[in-house]
N, C-alpha and C positions, 0 to 999 in steps of 0.2 A: 071436049078438048081442054087441056090444062093450060092456064096462063103462066108463063115463066116470069120469075122475078117479083112475084107478088109478096107482100108482107104477110106475116101471120095474121094481123088484124084484118087485112083484105080477104084472106082465105077464110077466116072465121065468118065474116059477113056474107061471103058467097055461099058458104056451107049452110048458114042459117036461112038463106034464101032458096035452098033446095039443091045446090050444086054439089053433088056427092064427089065429083072429081076434085073439088077444092079440098075436101077432107083428106083425100089420098095425097095430094100435093103437100098439105100441111104436115102429114105424117112423114112423108119422104124428106122434106127439107129440115125436119127436126130429129130424124132418126139417129144421126151421128152424135148429137148432143145427148140424146137419151141413152145410147149405147155406152158412151164414155161414163156417164153418171152411174149407170147400172153396174158396169165393170168395176168401178171404184168401191161400191158398197156391198157387193156380193161376189160369190164365187163366179168366175168367168163362164163356167159351164151353164149357169142358170140365168144368164142375162136375158135370154129369149122370153122367159116367164115374166120378168119385170117389164120388158117392152110390151108384151101383150096386155098386161094389166094396165100399163100406162096409157095404151091406146084406147082402151075402154073408158078410162077416166077422161082422156082428152076428148073423145067423141061426146061424152055426156056434158062436159064443161063447155065445149064449143057450141052445143045446142042452146045452152043457157046464157052464154056470154052476152053482155049488154055494154057495148062500147059507148 
């Protein structure tokens, strides 16, 4: 079950504790920002590729994050 209204920091901590739903929520609550950024720097047709690569990086960084 996903907790609504959690901060990115809270979600990362939950993810690091093994809550995979927290990563999904982190992704969803930051998708709009990632999409806007991707659309500004590349062809709008290819923003999905940037989002996918960003998610892989986010997943890796969230595992290593130390608040």
